[in-house]
N, C-alpha and C positions, 0 to 999 in steps of 0.2 A: 490311553493309546494315542490321543491327539495332543498330548503334551510330552513329546519324546526328548526334549532338550531343555537346558537351562534357559535359553532364549525364549522358547515357547512358554515356559512357566513365568518368565519375567513379564511378557507382554499380555498374557492371558487375562489378568484382572480387568484390563481396559478393553482389549479387542474382543474378549469373550462376549461383551455386550453387543458387539456388532454381529455376532453369530446368531442373535435372536431378532435380526432384521431380515430383509429380503436381499442381503448381500451374501457373498461367499467369504468366509473368514480364513481362507487358506486350507480348509479341510479338503482332502483329496489331492494334497501336494505334500512334498517332504518338509514343508515349513509352515505348518498350521499356526495361526494367530500372529504370524510375522508378516502377513500380507492380507489384503482384503480387496474385493472387486465385484464388479457387475458389468454386464454388457453395455449399459447406458452411461457408465462412469467416464468422465473426461479426466483421465489419470494425470495428464500433464498439468492441467489447471488445478486439480485437487492437490497434487504434490506441492505446487507453488503456494497455494492457499495455506496448507498445513505448515510448510516450512516458514512462511512469513510470520506465523504465530510465535516463533522463537522458543518453542517448548524445550525445557532443559533435558539434555541427555538423549535426544532422538532426532533423526533426520528421516525424511520421507522421499521416496523415489518412485517415479512412474515405471510400471512394468506391465506385463501381461502373463497370464498362465491359463492352463486348461485343467480344471479339476477332473480327477479320475477316481474311480472306485479303488479303494485299497482294502484288501481283505482284513477283517478283524479291526479295522481302524475307521474307515469312512466308506460305508456301503453305498450310499447314494448322496454324494455331496451336491450342494446346490450348484446349478449350471454345469452338471457333469457333461464332459465331452465338448463343451463350448469354450473357445478361447475368449477370455474376458479381460477387460481393461482393469488394471489393479494398481494398488499402492503397496510398496514394500516398506516396512519399518526397519530402520537400522538404529539399534540402541548404541549410542556412542559413549555413554557414561552411566553405568549401572546405578551408581550412588545418587545421581541427580535425576534419573528417570522416574516419573510419577505415572504409573500405568493407568490408574483410574482417571486421572485428569486428562491424560492423552486420549483415552477412550471417549470421554465426554466431548472433548474438542472434535474428535473424528466424527462422532455421531451428529453433532451440530452442523458440521460442514457437509456431511452426507445428506442430512435433512434438507439443507438449503439447496444443494445441487439436485436432489430428487424432485423438489418442487419446481425448480427451474426447468427441468427436463420432462416434467409431466410423469415422472415415475413414482412408484410407491416405495417407501422405505420400510413400512410396517404392515403386518397382516397377522391378526391374532395376537393380542398383547399379553395374554396370560403369562407366558414364560418370561417375556421381557420384564414385566412388572415383578415377577418372582425373583429373577436374578438381580434386578436393580434394587429390590427391597422396597420399592415405593412406586406409586403411580405418578408422583411429582416429576420425575425425570422425563417421562414421555409428555406430560402436559406442557412442560417448559420447552421441550424440543418442538412440539406441535405449535406452540405460540411463537416460535421463531427466536427463542433466547439463544445467545451465543454461549460457547463453552465457559467463558469467564464468568458470565452471569449465573450460570447453573452452579458452578463450583462455589462462587461467593454465597449462593443461597443456603449452603449447608455449613458454613463456617461457624455459626453460632452453636450448632449442634455438635460439631467437632470439638470446639472449645469446652463445652459442657461435659462431653464424654472424657476428654483428657483430664479435666478437673476431678471428675468422679473416680477415674481409674488410678489417679496418683496415689491414693492411700493403699492400693493393692500391689503396687510395683515393688519388687524385691530390691531393685537397684535404681537409684535416682537418675533422672534423665537430664 
């Protein structure tokens, strides 16, 4: 119910990770996973920071919204009834957009801002670790690693996986 559109499905693999932080990831709005926010977020500065990364296929814009309960979809969204500062994602090129990489860059930027503002980004890491499939992502975020360093850290594993899977592909890539 929280992935009602193609755009929501496209951004979910990355921004879904944000949903297991102390942020609202657009639940309780008509555009879940296409935006994220919190009362402490400096949306203008965050949009500038994320756009400066030049991530392919996406732009970020400062906005605000008020999460509301939506029957059978979002019973108690985080920050329900509060107007929050937020970032809206606009996918500009579906083929170039890399949802997981965008999510990692977003998490890294949010972790830096949370520290600067004395806010907490994480509380109870069980589900975050389960969804990310590792404890390494949180450890790197906690250590202050930027998105590029985190993404680089798994490239050897990606190459090994691609090599292993090659023999199972029906069509060469």
